[in-house]
N, C-alpha and C positions, 0 to 999 in steps of 0.2 A: 504494500500500500504506500502510495506517495506520502512523503512527510507532511504535505499540506493538501489533503484531499478536498475536493469540492463537496460541501455539505449544503443541502437544500431542506429547509423546513417549509412544508406546504401550507400549514395552517396553525400558526403558533399563538394566535390571539387568545383563545380560551385558556390555554395554559399560562400565558404571560401577557395579560392586557396592559402591562406597563409597570407592575409593581415588583417584578423579579428581574434578573439579569441573565443575558445569554453569554456573558463573558467567558465562562468555562467552556462552552461549546465552540465559541469563536477561536479559542486557543488551540483547538484540535484541527482546524482546517479553515478554508476560505468559505465563509458562511453567507448564504442568502436566506433571509428569514421573511416569509410572507405571512401576513396576518390571516388571509384566506386565499384559497385558490379555486376558481371556477373549474368545473369539469373540463371545459374546452381548453384550458390552459395548463393542465397537469403535465402533459408530455413536454411541452415547450419549456416549462419552468424547470423540470427535472432533468432535461436532456444534458448529457455530459457529466452528471453528478454520480459518483459511485455510492454516495451515502444520501439517503432520502428519509426524512422523518415526517410522519403524518399522524394526525389525531383522528379526524373523521373524513378526511379527503380520501376517496376510494382509490385503491391501486388494484385494478382488475387484471386478469390474465392478458388482455389485449394491451393495456397500458404497460405492464411489465415487459411484454414482448417488444414494445416500441422504445424501450430504454436499454440499449445494448451495453451501456457503461455501468448500469446499476449493479452494485455488489452487496448492498446492505439496506434493509428497511427497518427503521426504528418506529415503533408505535408509541405515541405519547399517551398511553392509556393501558389499562389491563386487558380489555376486550380488543381482539384483533380481527374481527370479522370484516373490517373494511379492506383487508388485504387478501388476495387470492393466494393463500399460503402454499397450496399445491403447485401453482404456477411458479412461485418463487423457489420452492424446493427443487423443481425440475431444472432450474438454472443454478442450483446450489447457492442461492441467495438466502442468507439467514434473515429471519424475521424475529425481532426481539421486542418484547413488551415490558411493562413495568407492573409487576404483580402485587406489590405490597403497600403502595403508598397511601391508599385511602381508607384502610380498614377502620381506624378510629373515627374518622370524620363521617363515613357512611353510617356506621353504627349509631353515632350521635344523631344523625338526621332521621334515622328510623324513629327515634323517640321524640324528636321535634314534631314529626307528623302525628305520631300516636298521641302525644300529649295535647296537641291541638284538637284531635278528634274526641278526646275524653274530657278535657277541661275547657275547650273553646276559648282560649285566652284571647286570641285576636278578635273574635266576635264580641266578647265582653268588653274588651278595651275600647273598641269602636262604639259600643253602646254607651259606655261612660262618657266618652268624648262628645257623643251626640246629646248628652244631658239627662239620660235616663236615671242615673244614680242621684243626681241633684234633685230630681223630681220624685224620688222614691219615698214612700211613707216609712219604709223599714231601713235598717242600717245596711241591708244587703239585698241583692236580688240575683237570680240567674235565669237565663233565657232558655236554657236547654238542660236536660238531665246531666249530671256530672258523674263520671265513672271512675272508681278507684281501681288501680291496676293490681294491687296486692290480692293474691288468691286467684287471679285469672290465669288461664292457660294460653301460652304463646306457642303457636306452631311455626316452626322455622323450616322452610322448604329449601334445603341445601345446607350442608353441615361443614362448609369451608371456613376460611379465616373470618370473613365478615359475619357469617351466621353464628360462629362461636363467640365473636365479640358482642353481638346483639344478645346472645344468651346470657352472658355475664352481667350485662346491664339489667336485663329482665329479672334475673335472680336477685339483684340488689333491690329491685322494686317489690320483691316478694311474689313474683310470678312463677308458675310452674312451666317448664320448657319441655316440649316434645319436638322430635325431628321427623321430617320426611326426607329420607336419603335416596339417592339415585338407585342404590342397591335394593331398596325396599319396593320399588316398582309402584304400579298404580294402586295396589291394595293398601300399601302403607300411606300413600298420599290421601286416599279416601278416608282412611282411619283418622289421620291428623286433621284434615279439613272438617270432618264431622265433630271432632272433639274440641277444637281450639276456639277460644274467644277472640283471639287475634292471630292472623296469619301474616307472616313476613317472608317475602320471596328473596332468596339469595342463591339462585342457581344460574348457570350460564345459559345463553340463548343457543339452542341447537334445534335441529329438525324435530327432535322429540319433545322439547320444552316450549316450542312456539305455540301460543294460545293454550298453555297449560291450564290457565284459568279461563274457562269458557262457560257456556250456558249449563253444561252438565256438571262441571266441578263446582261452580257457584251454587248449584242446587244442593250440594253436599254440606254447605256451610250453614251455621246457625243464623237465624234471622237477627240475632244480636251481635253477630261477629263483625269485626273490622279487618280490612285487608290493607296491607302496606306493601308497596313496591318501590325499592330503591335500586333494583338490579337492572333489568332490561325491559323496555316498554312492551315489545312483542310477546313477552310471557303472558300478557293479558289480552283477551279479545275486548277491545274498548267498547264496542257496541253492546256486547253481552253484559259487561260490567255496568254500563249506564242503565240498561234495562233492569238489571237486578236491583240497583239503587232506587230507581223510580218505583219499582214494585214493592220495595221494602223487604226484598229477599235476603239482603244483608244490610247491616246498619250504617256502614260508612266505609270510605276508602281514603288512604293517604298515598299519593303518587308523586314520585320525583321524576318519573320517566313515562313516556307515552309511546305508542306504536310508531308514530312518525314524529321526527323532531327536526326543526320546529313544527308544531302541529298546525294543521289547517284550521281556520277560524271555526269551522263547523264540527269540530270534534264533539261527539255526543256527551263526553264526560264534562264538558264545560257547563252544561246545564243540569247535570245530575245532582240530586240532593246529597248533602253531607259528604262531599267529595273535595278534599283538600289537594291542590296540585301546586307543586313547585317546579321551576324550570331547570331540571337536571343539575342541581347545585350541591347534592350531597357530597360530591368529590372535591368541591371547589374551595375549601378553606385554604388560607395562605399556607398553613403548615403542610397540608397535603400536597399542594401544588409545588412547594419547595422540594418535598421528597420526590415527587414525580419528576421534576426537572433534573434533580441530582442523579437519580437512577438512570434516566434516559441518556444523560450525558456520559455517565459511567459505562453504559452499554456501548456507546459509540467508541469511547476510549478503549474498551476491551476488544472491540472489533479491530480497531486500528492496530492494536498490539498483537493481533492474530489469535486472540483467545475470546471469541464471542460469548456473551453471557445472556441469560434469560431468553434463549432461543426457543420459539414455540413450534417451529416446523422442522 
């Protein structure tokens, strides 16, 4: 590898909107950092670069074939479905991801969503600002039932690092934790969905898990159950979840991810009752992004040194 290889970052804005530094990456090569890259410009921008980094900009088989100088693909995330890893492998191009950076932040966000669904802090704060507390005859009021987590059962779908971190927090709240693991198959998933008061999704997106939560599996859940998704949007059939919420089939949902991102204005979940949606920010604390950038750059450094790390293909 040339001592100063050309490095192209296709979409660096979400990782570093300006509060972090690319200096450590720039020390490794001649860097061009794009905030965003439209699909039509991917090949032109990456042409001639042996090292390309992407977050959500897709690198399809056709794109990889059009980049004969490409030697390394770094994904600025844990999920790497934006890259055709088989096409990269056929060219002996390592694809490296960042597996560990967001565990604590995502687990924290699970409970931010869950506490909003159980305590309705945002709703009550808005009501106070609108004057309702000032007008109250009593020293307090609440607009919705308030739910205590202690004693409830949390069903975690996926028993990896983030699921385990969520379990530790849940136990601190006094919750009972049960798992639906991949090895348990559909029977275990049904058992957990039927038993749990809260379901939190922490599994990867695969052909088997796409629309894992659908009209059938929503029907297994309790009418009082809450659903949390900070994993991948397509794990849930948006239309089926919206219908279940409108029908009172489940009590509420807290979502940090949707099936299409950014979502179209007509996503049915926007008008579903008791549905809290945040714009895919569970991963985005500064601490998590610093870890993400540090590992992504360390991955590049390892590749330049001839010892690639965190290779997924």
